[in-house]
Backbone as XML, in Angstrom:
<?xml version="1.0"?>
<chain id="A" units="angstrom">
  <residue number="1" name="MET">
    <atom name="N" x="-2.904" y="-5.023" z="-41.418"/>
    <atom name="CA" x="-1.595" y="-5.434" z="-41.170"/>
    <atom name="C" x="-1.389" y="-6.847" z="-40.767"/>
  </residue>
  <residue number="2" name="THR">
    <atom name="N" x="-0.316" y="-7.437" z="-41.226"/>
    <atom name="CA" x="-0.388" y="-8.685" z="-41.563"/>
    <atom name="C" x="0.041" y="-9.216" z="-40.071"/>
  </residue>
  <residue number="3" name="ARG">
    <atom name="N" x="-0.164" y="-10.699" z="-39.759"/>
    <atom name="CA" x="0.180" y="-11.293" z="-38.721"/>
    <atom name="C" x="1.746" y="-11.256" z="-38.293"/>
  </residue>
  <residue number="4" name="HIS">
    <atom name="N" x="2.554" y="-10.946" z="-39.117"/>
    <atom name="CA" x="4.088" y="-11.013" z="-38.986"/>
    <atom name="C" x="4.375" y="-9.404" z="-38.858"/>
  </residue>
  <residue number="5" name="GLY">
    <atom name="N" x="3.440" y="-8.581" z="-39.251"/>
    <atom name="CA" x="3.852" y="-7.364" z="-38.973"/>
    <atom name="C" x="3.402" y="-6.780" z="-37.716"/>
  </residue>
  <residue number="6" name="LYS">
    <atom name="N" x="2.082" y="-7.368" z="-37.102"/>
    <atom name="CA" x="1.644" y="-6.960" z="-35.945"/>
    <atom name="C" x="2.905" y="-7.817" z="-34.880"/>
  </residue>
  <residue number="7" name="ARG">
    <atom name="N" x="3.354" y="-8.977" z="-35.208"/>
    <atom name="CA" x="4.259" y="-9.457" z="-34.440"/>
    <atom name="C" x="5.542" y="-8.626" z="-34.039"/>
  </residue>
  <residue number="8" name="ALA">
    <atom name="N" x="6.011" y="-7.922" z="-35.129"/>
    <atom name="CA" x="6.993" y="-7.222" z="-35.562"/>
    <atom name="C" x="6.906" y="-5.699" z="-34.581"/>
  </residue>
  <residue number="9" name="ALA">
    <atom name="N" x="5.700" y="-5.585" z="-34.494"/>
    <atom name="CA" x="5.565" y="-4.335" z="-34.156"/>
    <atom name="C" x="5.346" y="-4.159" z="-32.290"/>
  </residue>
  <residue number="10" name="VAL">
    <atom name="N" x="4.976" y="-5.561" z="-32.109"/>
    <atom name="CA" x="4.906" y="-5.802" z="-30.482"/>
    <atom name="C" x="6.069" y="-6.130" z="-30.313"/>
  </residue>
  <residue number="11" name="LEU">
    <atom name="N" x="7.178" y="-6.664" z="-31.036"/>
    <atom name="CA" x="8.469" y="-6.987" z="-30.700"/>
    <atom name="C" x="9.265" y="-5.443" z="-30.559"/>
  </residue>
  <residue number="12" name="VAL">
    <atom name="N" x="8.934" y="-4.490" z="-31.382"/>
    <atom name="CA" x="9.699" y="-3.380" z="-31.344"/>
    <atom name="C" x="9.251" y="-2.567" z="-30.146"/>
  </residue>
  <residue number="13" name="SER">
    <atom name="N" x="8.154" y="-2.404" z="-29.657"/>
    <atom name="CA" x="7.403" y="-1.759" z="-28.655"/>
    <atom name="C" x="8.165" y="-2.111" z="-27.977"/>
  </residue>
  <residue number="14" name="GLY">
    <atom name="N" x="8.022" y="-3.691" z="-27.339"/>
    <atom name="CA" x="8.994" y="-3.909" z="-26.120"/>
    <atom name="C" x="10.057" y="-3.842" z="-26.087"/>
  </residue>
  <residue number="15" name="LEU">
    <atom name="N" x="10.737" y="-4.012" z="-27.102"/>
    <atom name="CA" x="12.185" y="-3.445" z="-26.945"/>
    <atom name="C" x="12.737" y="-1.711" z="-26.567"/>
  </residue>
  <residue number="16" name="ALA">
    <atom name="N" x="11.728" y="-1.373" z="-27.256"/>
    <atom name="CA" x="11.790" y="0.365" z="-26.950"/>
    <atom name="C" x="11.495" y="0.552" z="-25.243"/>
  </residue>
  <residue number="17" name="ALA">
    <atom name="N" x="10.472" y="-0.306" z="-24.903"/>
    <atom name="CA" x="10.162" y="-0.263" z="-23.407"/>
    <atom name="C" x="11.321" y="-0.820" z="-22.439"/>
  </residue>
  <residue number="18" name="THR">
    <atom name="N" x="12.007" y="-2.018" z="-22.974"/>
    <atom name="CA" x="13.215" y="-2.584" z="-22.359"/>
    <atom name="C" x="14.281" y="-1.773" z="-22.226"/>
  </residue>
  <residue number="19" name="LEU">
    <atom name="N" x="14.481" y="-0.598" z="-23.587"/>
    <atom name="CA" x="15.657" y="-0.091" z="-23.253"/>
    <atom name="C" x="15.297" y="1.311" z="-22.778"/>
  </residue>
  <residue number="20" name="GLY">
    <atom name="N" x="13.948" y="1.725" z="-22.231"/>
    <atom name="CA" x="13.474" y="2.741" z="-21.759"/>
    <atom name="C" x="13.334" y="4.078" z="-22.989"/>
  </residue>
  <residue number="21" name="LEU">
    <atom name="N" x="13.147" y="3.414" z="-24.076"/>
    <atom name="CA" x="12.992" y="4.547" z="-25.385"/>
    <atom name="C" x="11.438" y="4.613" z="-25.270"/>
  </residue>
  <residue number="22" name="PRO">
    <atom name="N" x="10.860" y="5.960" z="-25.902"/>
    <atom name="CA" x="9.737" y="5.769" z="-25.781"/>
    <atom name="C" x="8.894" y="5.272" z="-27.201"/>
  </residue>
  <residue number="23" name="ALA">
    <atom name="N" x="8.052" y="4.274" z="-27.180"/>
    <atom name="CA" x="7.191" y="3.767" z="-28.317"/>
    <atom name="C" x="6.909" y="4.795" z="-29.115"/>
  </residue>
  <residue number="24" name="GLN">
    <atom name="N" x="6.951" y="4.304" z="-30.248"/>
    <atom name="CA" x="5.661" y="5.202" z="-31.606"/>
    <atom name="C" x="4.463" y="5.330" z="-30.834"/>
  </residue>
  <residue number="25" name="GLY">
    <atom name="N" x="4.440" y="6.765" z="-31.125"/>
    <atom name="CA" x="3.039" y="7.153" z="-30.852"/>
    <atom name="C" x="2.719" y="7.500" z="-29.366"/>
  </residue>
  <residue number="26" name="THR">
    <atom name="N" x="3.703" y="7.653" z="-28.445"/>
    <atom name="CA" x="3.954" y="8.094" z="-27.099"/>
    <atom name="C" x="4.262" y="9.268" z="-27.024"/>
  </residue>
  <residue number="27" name="ALA">
    <atom name="N" x="4.018" y="10.443" z="-25.828"/>
    <atom name="CA" x="4.294" y="11.398" z="-25.910"/>
    <atom name="C" x="5.608" y="11.407" z="-25.539"/>
  </residue>
  <residue number="28" name="HIS">
    <atom name="N" x="6.525" y="12.691" z="-25.995"/>
    <atom name="CA" x="7.999" y="12.722" z="-25.511"/>
    <atom name="C" x="8.093" y="13.787" z="-24.412"/>
  </residue>
  <residue number="29" name="ALA">
    <atom name="N" x="9.109" y="13.546" z="-23.545"/>
    <atom name="CA" x="9.429" y="14.547" z="-22.697"/>
    <atom name="C" x="9.413" y="15.891" z="-23.571"/>
  </residue>
  <residue number="30" name="THR">
    <atom name="N" x="9.288" y="17.107" z="-23.093"/>
    <atom name="CA" x="9.921" y="18.454" z="-23.678"/>
    <atom name="C" x="11.125" y="19.152" z="-23.289"/>
  </residue>
  <residue number="31" name="SER">
    <atom name="N" x="11.286" y="18.600" z="-21.802"/>
    <atom name="CA" x="12.914" y="19.042" z="-21.099"/>
    <atom name="C" x="13.593" y="18.348" z="-20.328"/>
  </residue>
  <residue number="32" name="TRP">
    <atom name="N" x="14.951" y="18.453" z="-20.147"/>
    <atom name="CA" x="15.453" y="17.934" z="-19.954"/>
    <atom name="C" x="16.649" y="18.377" z="-19.065"/>
  </residue>
  <residue number="33" name="THR">
    <atom name="N" x="16.975" y="18.109" z="-17.813"/>
    <atom name="CA" x="18.108" y="19.008" z="-17.120"/>
    <atom name="C" x="19.222" y="17.756" z="-17.046"/>
  </residue>
  <residue number="34" name="VAL">
    <atom name="N" x="20.496" y="18.630" z="-16.994"/>
    <atom name="CA" x="21.792" y="17.774" z="-16.368"/>
    <atom name="C" x="22.509" y="18.878" z="-15.672"/>
  </residue>
  <residue number="35" name="TYR">
    <atom name="N" x="22.863" y="18.373" z="-14.931"/>
    <atom name="CA" x="23.824" y="18.853" z="-13.575"/>
    <atom name="C" x="25.306" y="18.778" z="-13.433"/>
  </residue>
  <residue number="36" name="THR">
    <atom name="N" x="26.056" y="19.617" z="-13.201"/>
    <atom name="CA" x="27.284" y="19.442" z="-12.991"/>
    <atom name="C" x="27.979" y="18.381" z="-12.242"/>
  </residue>
  <residue number="37" name="SER">
    <atom name="N" x="28.717" y="17.767" z="-12.636"/>
    <atom name="CA" x="29.137" y="16.116" z="-11.757"/>
    <atom name="C" x="30.436" y="16.248" z="-11.266"/>
  </residue>
  <residue number="38" name="PRO">
    <atom name="N" x="31.161" y="15.831" z="-10.385"/>
    <atom name="CA" x="30.581" y="14.966" z="-9.184"/>
    <atom name="C" x="29.598" y="15.860" z="-8.271"/>
  </residue>
  <residue number="39" name="SER">
    <atom name="N" x="30.093" y="17.367" z="-8.272"/>
    <atom name="CA" x="29.366" y="18.187" z="-7.338"/>
    <atom name="C" x="28.503" y="18.792" z="-8.289"/>
  </residue>
  <residue number="40" name="THR">
    <atom name="N" x="27.187" y="19.448" z="-7.676"/>
    <atom name="CA" x="26.496" y="20.583" z="-8.144"/>
    <atom name="C" x="26.755" y="21.975" z="-8.084"/>
  </residue>
  <residue number="41" name="TYR">
    <atom name="N" x="27.448" y="22.492" z="-8.866"/>
    <atom name="CA" x="27.864" y="23.823" z="-9.126"/>
    <atom name="C" x="26.696" y="24.299" z="-10.107"/>
  </residue>
  <residue number="42" name="GLY">
    <atom name="N" x="26.212" y="23.910" z="-10.924"/>
    <atom name="CA" x="25.260" y="24.527" z="-11.761"/>
    <atom name="C" x="24.047" y="23.756" z="-12.293"/>
  </residue>
  <residue number="43" name="TYR">
    <atom name="N" x="23.317" y="24.058" z="-13.119"/>
    <atom name="CA" x="22.676" y="22.935" z="-14.231"/>
    <atom name="C" x="22.309" y="23.629" z="-15.410"/>
  </residue>
  <residue number="44" name="ALA">
    <atom name="N" x="21.927" y="22.594" z="-16.300"/>
    <atom name="CA" x="21.535" y="23.134" z="-17.881"/>
    <atom name="C" x="19.971" y="22.594" z="-18.233"/>
  </residue>
  <residue number="45" name="THR">
    <atom name="N" x="18.979" y="23.251" z="-18.333"/>
    <atom name="CA" x="17.698" y="22.588" z="-18.990"/>
    <atom name="C" x="17.493" y="23.063" z="-20.375"/>
  </residue>
  <residue number="46" name="PHE">
    <atom name="N" x="17.218" y="22.044" z="-21.124"/>
    <atom name="CA" x="16.823" y="22.263" z="-23.011"/>
    <atom name="C" x="15.535" y="21.855" z="-22.798"/>
  </residue>
  <residue number="47" name="ASN">
    <atom name="N" x="14.701" y="22.642" z="-23.132"/>
    <atom name="CA" x="13.573" y="22.486" z="-23.868"/>
    <atom name="C" x="13.165" y="22.567" z="-25.364"/>
  </residue>
  <residue number="48" name="THR">
    <atom name="N" x="12.668" y="21.358" z="-25.808"/>
    <atom name="CA" x="12.560" y="21.220" z="-27.178"/>
    <atom name="C" x="11.466" y="21.747" z="-27.668"/>
  </residue>
  <residue number="49" name="SER">
    <atom name="N" x="10.268" y="21.881" z="-27.089"/>
    <atom name="CA" x="9.209" y="23.126" z="-27.608"/>
    <atom name="C" x="9.401" y="24.250" z="-27.743"/>
  </residue>
  <residue number="50" name="THR">
    <atom name="N" x="10.277" y="24.972" z="-27.294"/>
    <atom name="CA" x="10.871" y="26.303" z="-27.509"/>
    <atom name="C" x="12.353" y="26.103" z="-27.887"/>
  </residue>
  <residue number="51" name="GLY">
    <atom name="N" x="13.035" y="25.274" z="-27.764"/>
    <atom name="CA" x="14.575" y="25.324" z="-27.933"/>
    <atom name="C" x="15.228" y="26.244" z="-27.269"/>
  </residue>
  <residue number="52" name="GLY">
    <atom name="N" x="14.854" y="26.781" z="-26.196"/>
    <atom name="CA" x="15.683" y="27.354" z="-24.977"/>
    <atom name="C" x="16.343" y="26.366" z="-24.301"/>
  </residue>
  <residue number="53" name="LEU">
    <atom name="N" x="17.669" y="26.917" z="-23.928"/>
    <atom name="CA" x="18.788" y="26.180" z="-22.757"/>
    <atom name="C" x="18.956" y="27.003" z="-21.858"/>
  </residue>
  <residue number="54" name="TYR">
    <atom name="N" x="18.368" y="26.860" z="-20.688"/>
    <atom name="CA" x="18.101" y="27.705" z="-19.562"/>
    <atom name="C" x="19.939" y="26.849" z="-18.690"/>
  </residue>
  <residue number="55" name="VAL">
    <atom name="N" x="20.394" y="28.006" z="-18.523"/>
    <atom name="CA" x="22.090" y="27.520" z="-17.512"/>
    <atom name="C" x="21.948" y="28.430" z="-16.382"/>
  </residue>
  <residue number="56" name="ASN">
    <atom name="N" x="22.155" y="27.870" z="-15.080"/>
    <atom name="CA" x="22.105" y="28.721" z="-13.758"/>
    <atom name="C" x="23.591" y="28.170" z="-13.413"/>
  </residue>
  <residue number="57" name="ASP">
    <atom name="N" x="23.911" y="29.123" z="-12.888"/>
    <atom name="CA" x="25.338" y="28.994" z="-12.038"/>
    <atom name="C" x="24.968" y="29.031" z="-10.386"/>
  </residue>
  <residue number="58" name="THR">
    <atom name="N" x="24.702" y="28.052" z="-9.959"/>
    <atom name="CA" x="24.383" y="28.033" z="-8.491"/>
    <atom name="C" x="25.268" y="28.179" z="-7.511"/>
  </residue>
  <residue number="59" name="TYR">
    <atom name="N" x="26.622" y="27.998" z="-7.633"/>
    <atom name="CA" x="27.616" y="28.595" z="-6.881"/>
    <atom name="C" x="28.310" y="29.272" z="-6.690"/>
  </residue>
  <residue number="60" name="ALA">
    <atom name="N" x="28.499" y="30.536" z="-5.846"/>
    <atom name="CA" x="29.750" y="31.104" z="-5.877"/>
    <atom name="C" x="30.958" y="31.152" z="-6.028"/>
  </residue>
  <residue number="61" name="ASP">
    <atom name="N" x="31.913" y="30.604" z="-6.757"/>
    <atom name="CA" x="32.988" y="30.360" z="-6.655"/>
    <atom name="C" x="33.967" y="31.222" z="-7.852"/>
  </residue>
  <residue number="62" name="GLY">
    <atom name="N" x="33.499" y="32.273" z="-8.727"/>
    <atom name="CA" x="34.115" y="32.954" z="-9.595"/>
    <atom name="C" x="33.908" y="32.386" z="-10.807"/>
  </residue>
  <residue number="63" name="ARG">
    <atom name="N" x="33.567" y="31.093" z="-10.671"/>
    <atom name="CA" x="33.690" y="30.442" z="-12.007"/>
    <atom name="C" x="32.343" y="30.684" z="-12.850"/>
  </residue>
  <residue number="64" name="ARG">
    <atom name="N" x="32.062" y="29.927" z="-14.105"/>
    <atom name="CA" x="31.163" y="30.509" z="-14.822"/>
    <atom name="C" x="30.729" y="28.825" z="-15.353"/>
  </residue>
  <residue number="65" name="ILE">
    <atom name="N" x="29.373" y="28.658" z="-15.495"/>
    <atom name="CA" x="28.453" y="27.603" z="-16.190"/>
    <atom name="C" x="28.450" y="27.468" z="-17.316"/>
  </residue>
  <residue number="66" name="VAL">
    <atom name="N" x="28.771" y="26.493" z="-18.541"/>
    <atom name="CA" x="28.506" y="26.632" z="-19.760"/>
    <atom name="C" x="27.836" y="25.924" z="-20.017"/>
  </residue>
  <residue number="67" name="ALA">
    <atom name="N" x="27.436" y="25.244" z="-21.250"/>
    <atom name="CA" x="26.656" y="24.354" z="-21.668"/>
    <atom name="C" x="26.185" y="24.198" z="-22.978"/>
  </residue>
  <residue number="68" name="ASP">
    <atom name="N" x="25.964" y="23.109" z="-23.930"/>
    <atom name="CA" x="25.920" y="23.313" z="-24.988"/>
    <atom name="C" x="25.200" y="21.807" z="-25.540"/>
  </residue>
  <residue number="69" name="VAL">
    <atom name="N" x="24.374" y="22.178" z="-26.481"/>
    <atom name="CA" x="23.476" y="21.093" z="-27.189"/>
    <atom name="C" x="23.987" y="20.415" z="-28.429"/>
  </residue>
  <residue number="70" name="TRP">
    <atom name="N" x="23.965" y="19.322" z="-28.430"/>
    <atom name="CA" x="24.779" y="19.183" z="-30.114"/>
    <atom name="C" x="23.619" y="17.876" z="-30.342"/>
  </residue>
  <residue number="71" name="ASN">
    <atom name="N" x="23.477" y="18.531" z="-31.904"/>
    <atom name="CA" x="22.527" y="17.344" z="-32.775"/>
    <atom name="C" x="23.424" y="15.875" z="-33.157"/>
  </residue>
  <residue number="72" name="GLU">
    <atom name="N" x="23.675" y="14.967" z="-32.491"/>
    <atom name="CA" x="24.116" y="14.050" z="-33.219"/>
    <atom name="C" x="23.807" y="13.269" z="-34.498"/>
  </residue>
  <residue number="73" name="SER">
    <atom name="N" x="22.410" y="13.543" z="-34.747"/>
    <atom name="CA" x="21.567" y="13.025" z="-35.785"/>
    <atom name="C" x="22.296" y="13.929" z="-37.063"/>
  </residue>
  <residue number="74" name="LEU">
    <atom name="N" x="22.716" y="15.376" z="-36.975"/>
    <atom name="CA" x="23.154" y="15.924" z="-38.042"/>
    <atom name="C" x="24.682" y="16.190" z="-37.948"/>
  </residue>
  <residue number="75" name="GLY">
    <atom name="N" x="25.606" y="15.220" z="-37.359"/>
    <atom name="CA" x="26.537" y="14.960" z="-37.288"/>
    <atom name="C" x="27.646" y="15.491" z="-36.272"/>
  </residue>
  <residue number="76" name="GLY">
    <atom name="N" x="26.773" y="15.915" z="-35.088"/>
    <atom name="CA" x="27.382" y="16.477" z="-33.872"/>
    <atom name="C" x="27.481" y="18.096" z="-34.083"/>
  </residue>
  <residue number="77" name="ALA">
    <atom name="N" x="26.080" y="18.785" z="-35.078"/>
    <atom name="CA" x="25.995" y="20.141" z="-35.095"/>
    <atom name="C" x="25.477" y="20.409" z="-34.296"/>
  </residue>
  <residue number="78" name="LEU">
    <atom name="N" x="25.975" y="21.982" z="-33.659"/>
    <atom name="CA" x="25.822" y="22.612" z="-32.559"/>
    <atom name="C" x="24.493" y="23.143" z="-32.451"/>
  </residue>
  <residue number="79" name="VAL">
    <atom name="N" x="23.699" y="22.952" z="-31.898"/>
    <atom name="CA" x="22.188" y="23.428" z="-31.712"/>
    <atom name="C" x="22.130" y="25.300" z="-31.100"/>
  </residue>
  <residue number="80" name="VAL">
    <atom name="N" x="22.556" y="24.999" z="-29.850"/>
    <atom name="CA" x="22.623" y="26.111" z="-29.146"/>
    <atom name="C" x="23.959" y="25.942" z="-27.667"/>
  </residue>
  <residue number="81" name="HIS">
    <atom name="N" x="24.455" y="27.273" z="-27.544"/>
    <atom name="CA" x="25.644" y="27.011" z="-26.492"/>
    <atom name="C" x="24.685" y="28.319" z="-25.488"/>
  </residue>
  <residue number="82" name="GLY">
    <atom name="N" x="25.064" y="28.154" z="-24.292"/>
    <atom name="CA" x="24.953" y="28.998" z="-22.968"/>
    <atom name="C" x="25.821" y="28.962" z="-22.057"/>
  </residue>
  <residue number="83" name="GLN">
    <atom name="N" x="25.423" y="30.145" z="-21.382"/>
    <atom name="CA" x="26.367" y="30.393" z="-20.155"/>
    <atom name="C" x="25.775" y="31.287" z="-19.183"/>
  </residue>
  <residue number="84" name="ASP">
    <atom name="N" x="26.423" y="30.842" z="-17.537"/>
    <atom name="CA" x="25.829" y="31.754" z="-16.588"/>
    <atom name="C" x="27.356" y="32.016" z="-16.045"/>
  </residue>
  <residue number="85" name="THR">
    <atom name="N" x="27.529" y="33.515" z="-15.892"/>
    <atom name="CA" x="28.665" y="33.873" z="-15.023"/>
    <atom name="C" x="28.357" y="34.318" z="-13.450"/>
  </residue>
  <residue number="86" name="ASN">
    <atom name="N" x="27.351" y="34.777" z="-13.190"/>
    <atom name="CA" x="26.700" y="35.314" z="-11.909"/>
    <atom name="C" x="26.868" y="34.470" z="-10.694"/>
  </residue>
  <residue number="87" name="GLY">
    <atom name="N" x="26.996" y="33.461" z="-10.673"/>
    <atom name="CA" x="26.758" y="32.398" z="-9.583"/>
    <atom name="C" x="25.649" y="32.957" z="-8.602"/>
  </residue>
  <residue number="88" name="SER">
    <atom name="N" x="25.904" y="32.053" z="-7.487"/>
    <atom name="CA" x="25.240" y="32.341" z="-6.426"/>
    <atom name="C" x="24.079" y="31.711" z="-6.451"/>
  </residue>
  <residue number="89" name="ASN">
    <atom name="N" x="23.578" y="31.083" z="-7.927"/>
    <atom name="CA" x="22.126" y="30.527" z="-7.996"/>
    <atom name="C" x="21.314" y="32.411" z="-8.010"/>
  </residue>
  <residue number="90" name="ASN">
    <atom name="N" x="21.523" y="33.499" z="-8.631"/>
    <atom name="CA" x="20.923" y="34.565" z="-8.991"/>
    <atom name="C" x="20.448" y="34.717" z="-10.103"/>
  </residue>
  <residue number="91" name="GLY">
    <atom name="N" x="19.685" y="33.642" z="-10.232"/>
    <atom name="CA" x="19.121" y="33.535" z="-11.891"/>
    <atom name="C" x="20.066" y="32.897" z="-12.853"/>
  </residue>
  <residue number="92" name="GLY">
    <atom name="N" x="19.255" y="32.608" z="-14.131"/>
    <atom name="CA" x="20.048" y="31.780" z="-15.109"/>
    <atom name="C" x="20.051" y="32.594" z="-16.289"/>
  </residue>
  <residue number="93" name="VAL">
    <atom name="N" x="20.269" y="32.063" z="-17.495"/>
    <atom name="CA" x="20.273" y="32.824" z="-18.386"/>
    <atom name="C" x="20.015" y="31.569" z="-19.488"/>
  </residue>
  <residue number="94" name="THR">
    <atom name="N" x="18.748" y="32.011" z="-20.495"/>
    <atom name="CA" x="18.745" y="31.576" z="-21.694"/>
    <atom name="C" x="18.580" y="31.639" z="-22.835"/>
  </residue>
  <residue number="95" name="SER">
    <atom name="N" x="19.314" y="30.820" z="-23.790"/>
    <atom name="CA" x="19.865" y="30.897" z="-25.287"/>
    <atom name="C" x="18.830" y="30.206" z="-25.857"/>
  </residue>
  <residue number="96" name="TYR">
    <atom name="N" x="18.552" y="30.341" z="-26.956"/>
    <atom name="CA" x="17.801" y="29.710" z="-27.934"/>
    <atom name="C" x="18.395" y="29.033" z="-29.414"/>
  </residue>
  <residue number="97" name="GLY">
    <atom name="N" x="18.166" y="28.373" z="-29.661"/>
    <atom name="CA" x="18.332" y="27.397" z="-31.247"/>
    <atom name="C" x="17.275" y="26.221" z="-31.490"/>
  </residue>
  <residue number="98" name="SER">
    <atom name="N" x="17.783" y="26.150" z="-33.125"/>
    <atom name="CA" x="16.313" y="25.230" z="-33.688"/>
    <atom name="C" x="16.732" y="24.075" z="-34.532"/>
  </residue>
  <residue number="99" name="TRP">
    <atom name="N" x="18.123" y="23.759" z="-34.358"/>
    <atom name="CA" x="18.717" y="22.973" z="-35.287"/>
    <atom name="C" x="18.309" y="21.568" z="-35.160"/>
  </residue>
  <residue number="100" name="PHE">
    <atom name="N" x="17.103" y="21.141" z="-35.001"/>
    <atom name="CA" x="16.687" y="19.818" z="-34.572"/>
    <atom name="C" x="15.113" y="19.727" z="-34.890"/>
  </residue>
  <residue number="101" name="GLU">
    <atom name="N" x="15.135" y="18.283" z="-34.956"/>
    <atom name="CA" x="13.621" y="17.769" z="-35.014"/>
    <atom name="C" x="13.038" y="16.982" z="-34.796"/>
  </residue>
  <residue number="102" name="SER">
    <atom name="N" x="11.986" y="16.309" z="-34.509"/>
    <atom name="CA" x="11.706" y="14.855" z="-33.826"/>
    <atom name="C" x="11.986" y="14.279" z="-34.183"/>
  </residue>
  <residue number="103" name="GLY">
    <atom name="N" x="12.579" y="12.975" z="-33.503"/>
    <atom name="CA" x="13.414" y="11.851" z="-33.710"/>
    <atom name="C" x="14.936" y="12.204" z="-33.836"/>
  </residue>
  <residue number="104" name="ASP">
    <atom name="N" x="15.630" y="13.148" z="-34.145"/>
    <atom name="CA" x="16.680" y="13.589" z="-33.495"/>
    <atom name="C" x="17.675" y="12.928" z="-32.268"/>
  </residue>
  <residue number="105" name="VAL">
    <atom name="N" x="18.542" y="12.754" z="-32.052"/>
    <atom name="CA" x="19.390" y="12.423" z="-30.873"/>
    <atom name="C" x="20.113" y="13.685" z="-30.579"/>
  </residue>
  <residue number="106" name="LEU">
    <atom name="N" x="19.906" y="14.159" z="-29.256"/>
    <atom name="CA" x="20.789" y="15.068" z="-28.744"/>
    <atom name="C" x="21.144" y="14.951" z="-27.522"/>
  </residue>
  <residue number="107" name="THR">
    <atom name="N" x="22.829" y="15.595" z="-27.392"/>
    <atom name="CA" x="23.606" y="15.538" z="-26.392"/>
    <atom name="C" x="23.634" y="16.851" z="-25.577"/>
  </residue>
  <residue number="108" name="ILE">
    <atom name="N" x="23.166" y="16.879" z="-24.258"/>
    <atom name="CA" x="23.393" y="18.101" z="-23.405"/>
    <atom name="C" x="24.422" y="18.068" z="-22.558"/>
  </residue>
  <residue number="109" name="GLN">
    <atom name="N" x="25.652" y="18.669" z="-22.980"/>
    <atom name="CA" x="26.828" y="18.589" z="-22.364"/>
    <atom name="C" x="27.088" y="20.008" z="-21.381"/>
  </residue>
  <residue number="110" name="ILE">
    <atom name="N" x="27.478" y="19.872" z="-19.880"/>
    <atom name="CA" x="27.358" y="21.056" z="-19.231"/>
    <atom name="C" x="29.003" y="21.097" z="-18.490"/>
  </residue>
  <residue number="111" name="CYS">
    <atom name="N" x="29.745" y="22.100" z="-18.448"/>
    <atom name="CA" x="30.418" y="22.541" z="-17.414"/>
    <atom name="C" x="31.208" y="23.319" z="-16.545"/>
  </residue>
  <residue number="112" name="ARG">
    <atom name="N" x="31.558" y="23.367" z="-15.705"/>
    <atom name="CA" x="32.029" y="24.746" z="-14.717"/>
    <atom name="C" x="33.215" y="25.130" z="-15.514"/>
  </residue>
  <residue number="113" name="ARG">
    <atom name="N" x="33.356" y="26.167" z="-15.784"/>
    <atom name="CA" x="34.750" y="26.790" z="-16.318"/>
    <atom name="C" x="35.271" y="28.039" z="-15.571"/>
  </residue>
  <residue number="114" name="ASN">
    <atom name="N" x="36.651" y="27.955" z="-15.405"/>
    <atom name="CA" x="36.886" y="29.212" z="-14.785"/>
    <atom name="C" x="37.613" y="30.482" z="-16.217"/>
  </residue>
  <residue number="115" name="GLY">
    <atom name="N" x="36.998" y="31.180" z="-16.346"/>
    <atom name="CA" x="37.210" y="32.522" z="-16.975"/>
    <atom name="C" x="36.472" y="31.860" z="-18.579"/>
  </residue>
  <residue number="116" name="THR">
    <atom name="N" x="37.105" y="32.179" z="-19.597"/>
    <atom name="CA" x="36.486" y="31.860" z="-20.813"/>
    <atom name="C" x="37.331" y="30.563" z="-21.913"/>
  </residue>
  <residue number="117" name="ALA">
    <atom name="N" x="38.522" y="30.332" z="-21.052"/>
    <atom name="CA" x="38.724" y="29.149" z="-22.038"/>
    <atom name="C" x="38.526" y="27.807" z="-21.849"/>
  </residue>
  <residue number="118" name="PRO">
    <atom name="N" x="38.169" y="27.025" z="-22.732"/>
    <atom name="CA" x="37.190" y="25.961" z="-22.626"/>
    <atom name="C" x="38.273" y="24.869" z="-22.046"/>
  </residue>
  <residue number="119" name="SER">
    <atom name="N" x="39.565" y="25.121" z="-22.010"/>
    <atom name="CA" x="40.819" y="24.283" z="-21.697"/>
    <atom name="C" x="40.524" y="23.906" z="-19.872"/>
  </residue>
  <residue number="120" name="THR">
    <atom name="N" x="39.902" y="24.912" z="-19.518"/>
    <atom name="CA" x="39.683" y="24.889" z="-17.834"/>
    <atom name="C" x="38.642" y="24.178" z="-17.543"/>
  </residue>
  <residue number="121" name="ASP">
    <atom name="N" x="37.699" y="23.496" z="-18.467"/>
    <atom name="CA" x="36.707" y="23.059" z="-17.715"/>
    <atom name="C" x="36.659" y="21.634" z="-16.910"/>
  </residue>
  <residue number="122" name="ASP">
    <atom name="N" x="35.775" y="21.748" z="-16.283"/>
    <atom name="CA" x="35.883" y="20.609" z="-15.288"/>
    <atom name="C" x="34.542" y="20.459" z="-14.760"/>
  </residue>
  <residue number="123" name="ARG">
    <atom name="N" x="34.083" y="19.466" z="-14.122"/>
    <atom name="CA" x="32.773" y="18.884" z="-13.124"/>
    <atom name="C" x="31.572" y="18.546" z="-14.432"/>
  </residue>
  <residue number="124" name="CYS">
    <atom name="N" x="32.069" y="18.557" z="-15.511"/>
    <atom name="CA" x="31.561" y="18.527" z="-16.886"/>
    <atom name="C" x="30.517" y="16.838" z="-16.581"/>
  </residue>
  <residue number="125" name="ASN">
    <atom name="N" x="29.581" y="17.057" z="-17.472"/>
    <atom name="CA" x="28.341" y="15.953" z="-17.273"/>
    <atom name="C" x="27.582" y="16.318" z="-18.667"/>
  </residue>
  <residue number="126" name="GLU">
    <atom name="N" x="27.235" y="15.224" z="-19.306"/>
    <atom name="CA" x="26.433" y="15.111" z="-20.190"/>
    <atom name="C" x="25.210" y="13.901" z="-20.340"/>
  </residue>
  <residue number="127" name="ARG">
    <atom name="N" x="24.262" y="14.030" z="-21.168"/>
    <atom name="CA" x="22.872" y="13.383" z="-21.254"/>
    <atom name="C" x="22.450" y="13.338" z="-22.734"/>
  </residue>
  <residue number="128" name="THR">
    <atom name="N" x="22.732" y="12.411" z="-23.409"/>
    <atom name="CA" x="21.705" y="12.261" z="-24.435"/>
    <atom name="C" x="20.457" y="11.494" z="-24.494"/>
  </residue>
  <residue number="129" name="VAL">
    <atom name="N" x="19.919" y="12.606" z="-25.485"/>
    <atom name="CA" x="18.257" y="11.910" z="-25.256"/>
    <atom name="C" x="17.534" y="12.097" z="-27.074"/>
  </residue>
  <residue number="130" name="ILE">
    <atom name="N" x="16.528" y="11.534" z="-27.188"/>
    <atom name="CA" x="15.815" y="11.400" z="-28.311"/>
    <atom name="C" x="14.731" y="12.477" z="-28.289"/>
  </residue>
  <residue number="131" name="VAL">
    <atom name="N" x="14.663" y="13.407" z="-29.085"/>
    <atom name="CA" x="13.529" y="14.399" z="-29.395"/>
    <atom name="C" x="12.362" y="13.882" z="-29.941"/>
  </residue>
</chain>
């Protein structure tokens, strides 16, 4: 590698570290959790090793927790959808998807929903990660 190539690699690694991004060759996290906000009515955890989306409704309020994982690198393609309707932290539901690969940008979104209509969503939150 040339002197300029080494300098560029160091600068890119430093920039990645400053932005909180993993540097090339470092281990990536395999799961991310997102909670409803501003109150914790439920959470969703997406595991990139298995493609599993675990959704847990933790509050007995007669509503459900819904979560989606979107692949921004594929134009916002839906990777997986999941929901838990039983409330009160009685165990969650896992759904599986596979429309992603290493390096893709994924957005995990979670909402509390009253019934089945998406128009009733509230307490939504999301997190964007790089696989």
